[in-house]
N, C-alpha and C positions, 0 to 999 in steps of 0.2 A: 638125960641130958643129951643134946645133939652133938654128935662127933664134930660137925663142921664149925660148931660154935668156938672150939679151942684152936682152930687154925689160924685165926687172925691174931690171937694173943701169942701164939707160938713163933710167928714170923720173926725172922731175924732183923734186927734194926739196920736200916740202910742210912749211912750217913753222906751228906752232900756238903762239901767245902765250897764257900762262896767267896770268890776273889773279885774285887771291883775297883775301879778308879774313883778317887775321892769326887771327881767331877759327876760321877753317876750315882752318888749317895741317894739320890732322890728315889731310886728303884728300891731303896730298902726301908723308906718311910712309909708307915702303915696309914699316915694321914694324907699322902699325896695320892692323886688318882691314878698314877703310874706305879703302883705299889707291887711290882712283880714278885719279889721275893716273900713278902708276908703273905700274898696271895697263894703262892706255891707251898709255903710252909703250912698254912691252913688246910689246903686242898690235899696235901700228901700225908698228913699226920696219922690218918686211918690206915694208911698202908705202911706204917712203921718207918717212915721217912723223916729224918730230922736234918735240918740245915744249921751249918755253923758259919758265922762271919765275924768279924773283928768286935762286934758289939758285946761279945762274951768277954772280952779283955778287960781287966780292971787295972787301975793305977798300981804301979808296983809289980805287976806281973812280968815275967820273962816273955816278952813278945815273941822273939824269934823261936824259942824252944816250944811255946804253947802253939804257935802257928804250924811249926814243922811237925808237932804231934797230932794236931788235927788233920794235917794233910796225910800223914801216914795211916790214921784210923778211917778216913774217908774212902769210900768206894767210888764216888763221883766227884769231879771238880767242875764247877760252874764258873766259867771265866767271862 
């Protein structure tokens, strides 16, 4: 087995927190031609980069505490 084959699977996960104004929601829509965030998500997943934005929140979630926790876990904030 090639020793370099394991390096990709051993990379540490990089978390990106995405903050956006509701007016800019089109940048998150995978069906829109200006789908920046879905494009970045797909492009970067091989490099162990994951993106988080409020689509992960569900009704009944503690919004403030969940958002603050994601900010704390993230290494990068995309504003």
